[in-house]
C-alpha positions as CSV (number, residue, x, y, z in Angstrom):
1,M,0.0,0.0,0.0
2,T,1.0,3.6,-0.6
3,F,0.0,6.8,1.1
4,S,-3.1,8.3,-0.4
5,G,-3.8,11.1,2.1
6,F,-5.4,11.6,5.5
7,T,-9.2,11.6,5.8
8,D,-11.8,13.7,7.5
9,Q,-11.8,11.0,10.2
10,T,-8.1,11.7,10.9
11,F,-8.8,15.2,12.1
12,A,-12.2,14.5,13.5
13,F,-10.6,11.8,15.8
14,Y,-8.3,14.5,17.4
15,E,-11.1,17.0,17.6
16,G,-13.0,14.5,19.6
17,L,-10.0,13.6,21.7
18,L,-9.5,17.3,22.6
19,A,-13.1,17.4,23.8
20,D,-12.9,14.1,25.7
21,N,-9.4,12.9,26.5
22,S,-10.6,9.8,28.3
23,K,-10.1,6.0,28.2
24,T,-13.8,5.8,27.3
25,Y,-13.4,7.9,24.2
26,W,-10.2,6.1,23.2
27,A,-11.8,2.7,23.5
28,A,-14.8,3.7,21.5
29,H,-12.6,5.2,18.7
30,R,-9.5,3.0,18.8
31,D,-10.3,1.5,15.3
32,V,-10.5,5.1,13.9
33,Y,-7.1,5.9,15.4
34,E,-5.5,2.8,13.9
35,E,-7.1,3.1,10.4
36,H,-7.1,6.9,9.9
37,V,-4.2,8.2,12.0
38,R,-1.5,5.6,12.7
39,E,-1.6,3.7,9.5
40,P,-1.6,6.6,7.0
41,L,1.2,8.3,9.0
42,R,3.2,5.0,8.8
43,L,2.6,4.9,5.0
44,L,3.6,8.6,4.7
45,C,6.9,7.9,6.5
46,A,7.5,4.8,4.4
47,E,7.2,6.9,1.2
48,L,9.9,9.3,2.6
49,E,12.2,6.6,4.0
50,D,14.5,6.9,0.9
51,G,16.7,9.9,1.8
52,F,15.4,10.6,5.3
53,G,15.7,7.2,7.1
54,A,13.2,4.8,8.5
55,A,10.7,6.3,11.0
56,K,9.6,5.4,14.5
57,L,6.0,6.3,15.4
58,F,5.6,7.4,19.0
59,R,3.2,5.8,21.4
60,P,-0.1,7.7,21.8
61,Y,0.0,7.5,25.6
62,R,1.2,10.4,27.7
63,D,3.7,10.0,30.6
64,V,1.7,11.6,33.4
65,R,3.9,10.6,36.3
66,F,5.5,14.0,36.7
67,S,2.8,16.2,35.0
68,K,0.0,18.2,36.5
69,D,-2.0,17.4,33.4
70,K,-3.3,13.8,33.9
71,T,-5.0,13.4,30.5
72,P,-3.9,10.0,29.3
73,Y,-3.5,10.5,25.5
74,K,-1.4,12.8,23.3
75,T,-3.4,15.1,21.1
76,H,-1.2,14.4,18.1
77,Q,0.6,11.5,16.5
78,G,4.3,12.1,15.8
79,A,7.0,10.2,14.1
80,I,10.8,10.7,13.8
81,T,13.2,9.2,11.3
82,T,16.6,7.8,12.0
83,A,18.1,10.9,10.4
84,G,16.3,13.2,12.8
85,F,13.3,14.5,10.8
86,Y,10.0,14.8,12.5
87,V,6.4,14.9,11.3
88,E,3.1,14.9,13.2
89,V,-0.7,15.0,12.6
90,D,-3.3,16.5,14.9
91,A,-6.7,18.2,14.7
92,D,-5.3,21.2,13.0
93,G,-3.3,19.5,10.2
94,V,0.2,18.3,9.6
95,L,3.6,19.7,10.8
96,A,7.1,18.9,9.6
97,A,10.1,19.8,11.8
98,G,13.8,19.2,12.5
99,G,16.6,20.4,14.7
100,L,17.7,20.1,18.3
101,Y,14.5,19.6,20.3
102,S,15.2,18.2,23.7
103,P,19.0,18.4,24.4
104,T,20.7,16.6,27.2
105,P,23.0,18.8,29.3
106,E,26.0,17.5,27.4
107,Q,24.3,18.3,24.0
108,L,23.5,21.8,25.2
109,R,27.1,22.3,26.3
110,R,28.3,21.2,22.8
111,Y,25.7,23.4,21.2
112,R,26.9,26.5,23.0
113,A,30.5,25.7,22.3
114,A,29.8,25.3,18.6
115,V,27.8,28.6,18.5
116,T,30.8,30.4,20.1
117,E,33.3,29.0,17.6
118,D,33.4,31.3,14.6
119,L,33.3,28.7,11.8
120,S,30.4,26.6,13.2
121,G,28.6,29.5,14.8
122,K,28.5,31.6,11.6
123,A,27.4,28.5,9.7
124,L,24.4,28.1,12.1
125,E,23.5,31.8,11.7
126,E,23.4,31.3,7.9
127,I,21.3,28.2,8.2
128,V,18.8,29.8,10.5
129,A,18.5,32.8,8.2
130,G,18.0,30.6,5.2
131,L,15.3,28.6,6.9
132,R,13.4,31.8,7.8
133,A,13.7,33.1,4.3
134,S,12.3,29.8,2.9
135,G,9.2,30.1,5.1
136,L,10.0,27.9,8.0
137,E,9.4,29.1,11.6
138,I,12.3,29.0,14.1
139,S,11.3,27.8,17.6
140,G,12.8,26.5,20.8
141,D,13.0,27.1,24.5
142,R,15.0,30.3,25.2
143,L,16.5,32.0,28.2
144,K,15.2,35.5,28.9
145,T,18.7,36.7,29.7
146,R,21.8,34.8,28.6
147,P,23.7,31.7,29.7
148,R,26.0,32.1,32.7
149,G,29.4,33.4,31.7
150,T,28.2,34.6,28.3
151,P,29.2,38.2,27.6
152,E,26.5,40.8,26.7
153,D,28.3,41.5,23.4
154,H,28.5,37.9,22.3
155,P,28.2,38.0,18.5
156,R,25.6,35.3,18.4
157,L,23.8,36.0,21.7
158,E,20.3,35.2,20.3
159,L,21.5,31.7,19.4
160,M,23.2,31.3,22.7
161,R,19.9,31.9,24.5
162,H,18.4,28.9,22.9
163,R,18.0,25.8,25.1
164,S,16.5,24.0,22.2
165,L,16.4,25.1,18.5
166,Y,14.3,23.6,15.8
167,A,12.5,24.8,12.7
168,H,9.1,23.7,11.5
169,Q,6.3,24.3,8.9
170,G,2.7,23.4,9.3
171,W,-0.3,23.1,7.0
172,P,-4.0,23.3,8.0
173,A,-6.4,20.4,7.4
174,D,-7.4,21.6,3.9
175,P,-8.8,19.3,1.2
176,W,-5.4,18.6,-0.3
177,M,-4.6,16.7,2.9
178,H,-6.7,14.0,1.5
179,T,-4.3,13.4,-1.4
180,P,-0.6,12.2,-1.8
181,E,0.4,15.9,-2.0
182,V,1.2,15.6,1.7
183,V,4.2,13.5,0.7
184,D,5.6,16.2,-1.5
185,R,5.1,19.0,1.0
186,V,6.8,17.1,3.9
187,R,9.6,16.1,1.6
188,D,10.2,19.7,0.5
189,A,10.2,20.9,4.1
190,W,12.6,18.1,5.2
191,R,15.0,19.0,2.4
192,R,15.1,22.6,3.6
193,L,15.6,21.4,7.1
194,R,18.5,19.1,6.3
195,P,21.2,21.7,6.9
196,L,20.0,22.3,10.4
197,V,19.5,18.6,11.2
198,E,23.0,17.9,9.9
199,W,24.6,20.8,11.8
200,G,23.1,19.5,15.0
201,D,24.2,15.9,14.3
202,Q,27.7,17.0,13.6
203,H,28.2,19.3,16.6
204,M,26.0,17.7,19.3
205,G,24.7,14.3,18.2
206,P,21.3,13.3,17.0
207,P,18.2,15.2,18.2
208,D,15.5,13.8,20.5
209,F,11.9,14.5,19.5
210,T,10.4,12.4,22.3
211,R,7.3,14.0,23.7
């Protein structure tokens, strides 16, 4: 089988889950999740495996052990490839992303060292500027001030403030989502994201999109 698009049931499933995030809702709609969410996302990732790596689909269950929010299910279905490219579907549509999402303390130390070094730091500046120019949004957790020991006149202070750094592009659940055009859109976004993904892999190790 090949990916033919998502369906109205894909997005309706998550609209329902947002309204009733309960085991009762999940049990009543489990077949919809498997047929209209998980399976089409698996097929989408399989179409993109050549060039971006095999994908792992995340579990739909939330880890609520240390969270005030005790709702049991994630309100999106995400997948990440072995090369570090991410895609998810939810009630609003589809999102493609890549970068350094959830760094370990050691990865963050490597990130800041690489940003400080002129060659790698300027390369990241150019990558981020290019991603913005191509229509992707730059996101990530950022310090309000600056990392300890970082001078106020650091040439790449804005990048140093990032505790995570990733870029993404999303599309609403319009009619074309019901077609294979989704494959082309995600592929194009991932191609533009490749320089950021490869920069992170080179200087810090692979990203972690677990959530």
